[in-house]
C-alpha positions as CSV (number, residue, x, y, z in Angstrom):
1,X,0.0,0.0,0.0
2,X,1.6,3.2,-1.2
3,X,1.4,6.3,1.0
4,X,0.6,8.4,-2.1
5,X,-2.7,6.6,-2.4
6,X,-3.5,7.3,1.3
7,X,-2.7,11.0,0.8
8,X,-4.9,11.2,-2.3
9,X,-7.7,9.5,-0.5
10,X,-7.7,11.8,2.5
11,X,-6.6,15.0,0.9
12,X,-4.0,15.0,3.6
13,X,-1.4,17.1,1.9
14,X,-3.6,20.1,1.3
15,X,-5.3,19.9,4.6
16,X,-2.2,19.3,6.8
17,X,-0.2,21.9,4.9
18,X,-2.9,24.4,5.5
19,X,-3.2,23.6,9.2
20,X,0.6,23.8,9.5
21,X,1.1,27.2,7.7
22,X,3.3,29.4,9.8
23,X,1.3,32.2,11.5
24,X,-2.0,30.4,11.6
25,X,-2.8,29.9,15.3
26,X,-5.2,27.2,16.3
27,X,-7.7,28.5,18.8
28,X,-8.6,26.4,21.8
29,X,-11.1,23.7,20.6
30,X,-14.7,24.3,21.2
31,X,-16.9,21.4,22.4
32,X,-17.9,19.2,19.5
33,X,-20.7,16.8,18.9
34,X,-19.6,13.2,19.0
35,X,-21.0,10.0,17.8
36,X,-22.9,7.7,20.3
37,X,-19.8,5.4,20.4
38,X,-17.6,8.2,21.7
39,X,-19.0,8.0,25.2
40,X,-18.3,4.2,25.4
41,X,-16.1,3.2,28.4
42,X,-12.5,2.2,27.7
43,X,-12.3,-1.6,27.1
44,X,-9.4,-4.1,27.4
45,X,-7.8,-5.2,24.2
46,X,-7.7,-8.7,22.9
47,X,-4.4,-10.6,23.5
48,X,-4.0,-11.9,19.9
49,X,-5.6,-10.9,16.6
50,X,-5.0,-12.7,13.3
51,X,-1.9,-14.3,14.8
52,X,-0.5,-10.9,15.9
53,X,0.1,-10.3,19.7
54,X,-1.2,-7.0,21.0
55,X,1.8,-5.5,22.7
56,X,1.1,-5.2,26.5
57,X,4.3,-3.8,27.9
58,X,3.9,-1.1,30.5
59,X,4.6,1.8,28.2
60,X,2.5,0.3,25.4
61,X,-0.4,0.1,27.8
62,X,0.1,3.7,28.8
63,X,0.2,4.7,25.1
64,X,-3.0,2.7,24.6
65,X,-4.7,4.5,27.4
66,X,-3.6,7.9,26.1
67,X,-4.9,7.1,22.6
68,X,-8.3,5.7,23.9
69,X,-8.8,8.8,26.1
70,X,-7.9,11.3,23.4
71,X,-9.6,9.7,20.4
72,X,-13.2,9.0,19.4
73,X,-13.7,5.2,19.2
74,X,-13.7,5.1,15.4
75,X,-10.3,6.7,15.4
76,X,-8.8,4.6,18.1
77,X,-10.0,1.4,16.3
78,X,-8.3,2.7,13.2
79,X,-5.1,3.1,15.1
80,X,-5.3,-0.5,16.4
81,X,-6.1,-1.8,12.9
82,X,-3.1,0.2,11.6
83,X,-0.8,-1.8,14.0
84,X,-2.3,-5.1,13.0
85,X,-2.2,-4.5,9.3
86,X,1.3,-3.1,9.6
87,X,2.5,-6.1,11.6
88,X,0.8,-8.5,9.2
89,X,2.6,-6.8,6.3
90,X,5.9,-7.0,8.1
91,X,5.3,-10.7,8.9
92,X,4.4,-11.5,5.3
93,X,7.6,-9.7,4.1
94,X,9.8,-11.5,6.7
95,X,10.9,-8.3,8.3
96,X,12.5,-8.2,11.7
97,X,10.5,-5.6,13.7
98,X,10.6,-4.2,17.2
99,X,6.9,-4.8,17.9
100,X,6.7,-2.4,20.9
101,X,8.0,0.6,18.9
102,X,5.7,-0.3,15.9
103,X,2.7,-0.6,18.3
104,X,3.3,2.7,20.0
105,X,3.8,4.5,16.8
106,X,0.7,3.0,15.3
107,X,-1.6,3.5,18.3
108,X,-0.5,7.2,18.6
109,X,-0.2,8.0,14.9
110,X,-3.3,10.1,14.6
111,X,-3.4,11.8,18.0
112,X,-2.4,15.1,16.2
113,X,-6.0,15.1,14.8
114,X,-7.7,15.0,18.2
115,X,-9.1,17.8,20.2
116,X,-6.5,17.3,22.9
117,X,-3.4,17.5,20.7
118,X,-4.4,19.5,17.6
119,X,-2.2,22.6,17.0
120,X,-0.4,24.8,14.5
121,X,1.7,22.1,12.9
122,X,0.6,19.5,10.3
123,X,-1.3,16.9,12.1
124,X,1.3,14.1,11.7
125,X,4.1,16.4,13.1
126,X,1.8,17.6,15.8
127,X,1.1,14.0,16.8
128,X,4.8,13.1,16.6
129,X,5.7,15.9,19.0
130,X,2.9,15.0,21.4
131,X,4.0,11.3,21.4
132,X,7.7,12.3,21.9
133,X,6.8,14.3,25.0
134,X,4.7,11.5,26.3
135,X,7.5,8.9,25.8
136,X,10.1,11.2,27.4
137,X,7.9,11.5,30.4
138,X,7.6,7.7,30.6
139,X,11.3,7.2,30.3
140,X,11.7,5.6,26.9
141,X,15.2,5.9,25.5
142,X,15.7,8.8,23.2
143,X,16.8,6.6,20.3
144,X,13.7,4.6,20.5
145,X,11.5,7.6,20.9
146,X,13.1,9.0,17.8
147,X,11.9,6.0,15.8
148,X,8.4,6.5,17.1
149,X,8.6,10.2,16.1
150,X,9.6,9.3,12.6
151,X,6.9,6.6,12.3
152,X,4.2,9.1,13.2
153,X,5.6,12.0,11.3
154,X,6.2,10.1,8.1
155,X,3.2,7.9,8.0
156,X,1.5,10.0,5.3
157,X,4.7,10.6,3.4
158,X,6.4,8.5,0.7
159,X,9.7,9.1,2.6
160,X,8.6,6.7,5.2
161,X,8.6,3.8,2.7
162,X,12.4,4.0,2.6
163,X,12.9,3.9,6.4
164,X,13.3,1.0,8.8
165,X,10.4,-1.4,9.3
166,X,9.1,0.2,12.5
167,X,8.7,3.5,10.6
168,X,7.6,2.2,7.1
169,X,5.0,-0.2,8.5
170,X,3.0,2.6,10.2
171,X,2.2,4.1,6.9
172,X,1.7,0.7,5.3
173,X,-0.8,-0.2,8.0
174,X,-2.7,3.1,7.9
175,X,-2.9,2.9,4.1
176,X,-4.2,-0.7,4.3
177,X,-7.0,0.5,6.6
178,X,-7.9,3.7,4.8
179,X,-7.8,2.7,1.2
180,X,-7.8,-1.1,1.4
181,X,-5.2,-3.9,2.0
182,X,-3.3,-5.7,-0.6
183,X,-4.8,-9.2,-0.5
184,X,-1.7,-10.7,-2.0
185,X,0.1,-9.6,1.2
186,X,-2.6,-9.8,3.9
187,X,-5.1,-12.7,3.8
188,X,-8.8,-11.9,3.5
189,X,-9.5,-14.0,6.6
190,X,-7.0,-12.0,8.6
191,X,-8.6,-8.8,7.5
192,X,-12.0,-10.0,8.6
193,X,-10.5,-11.1,12.0
194,X,-9.0,-7.6,12.5
195,X,-12.2,-5.9,11.7
196,X,-14.1,-8.2,14.1
197,X,-11.7,-7.3,16.8
198,X,-11.7,-3.6,16.1
199,X,-15.0,-2.7,14.3
200,X,-14.8,0.1,11.8
201,X,-17.7,2.0,13.5
202,X,-18.6,3.7,10.2
203,X,-15.0,4.8,9.8
204,X,-15.2,6.0,6.2
205,X,-17.9,8.5,6.9
206,X,-16.8,9.4,10.3
207,X,-13.2,10.1,9.2
208,X,-14.2,12.2,6.2
209,X,-16.4,14.3,8.5
210,X,-13.6,14.4,11.1
211,X,-11.1,15.8,8.6
212,X,-13.7,18.3,7.3
213,X,-14.5,19.5,10.9
214,X,-10.7,20.2,11.5
215,X,-10.5,22.2,8.3
216,X,-13.6,24.3,9.0
217,X,-12.5,24.9,12.6
218,X,-8.9,25.7,12.2
219,X,-8.2,26.7,8.5
220,X,-9.2,30.2,7.4
221,X,-11.3,30.2,4.2
222,X,-11.4,26.4,4.2
223,X,-13.6,25.2,1.4
224,X,-14.1,21.4,1.0
225,X,-14.5,20.2,-2.5
226,X,-17.9,18.9,-3.8
227,X,-19.6,17.7,-7.0
228,X,-20.1,21.3,-8.2
229,X,-16.4,21.9,-8.0
230,X,-15.7,18.7,-9.9
231,X,-18.2,19.7,-12.7
232,X,-16.6,23.2,-12.9
233,X,-13.1,21.8,-13.3
234,X,-14.0,19.2,-15.9
235,X,-11.9,19.6,-19.1
236,X,-14.6,20.9,-21.3
237,X,-15.5,24.4,-22.4
238,X,-19.2,23.9,-21.7
């Protein structure tokens, strides 16, 4: 799964660049309406999904708690699926991976989109910075924290594809969940098991609306595209 497909699907380049323009200050977030699922209590995670063990080290559990508390359930489940799809991709490719670092990077990769951590920087950089502060507070070694930072910061960039597995697989996992897995790499049965463990909760519609809400709240003169724009831009004179 190539990150360029993920970027095109989300419109992430335009939106994140706009949010991150120097001089645009994000105002303190106003209360937002949330889906019924967002008030659900935090739940324990399964031990193993599709043959992949959910990392349960102390710092991984703290990262999970942070992600669950900061994220609406549809976004947290996306983060969990990102880890599982990334890990399955790595397993199929025979890659040697530090599962703890991959897990932490995946579970925190979208916190820059949340009310708690949104800011002036592009969302992936905002999230990487927030994760780095969290990991420093919890005593993770700086070299390991740097890998997590890169995994989050590069997950929507083609650059990440050329980095070490703990970085590259964050984007691969996110891309598989957003625009679809490569079934020559990840088995359909494994995809189904991942989705059963972490339901999508109307992810496609929720995530599109979520990105639109961020643009409307924080980006001056934000104008989401629609069918009228597409018709106007068609390559015909009339």
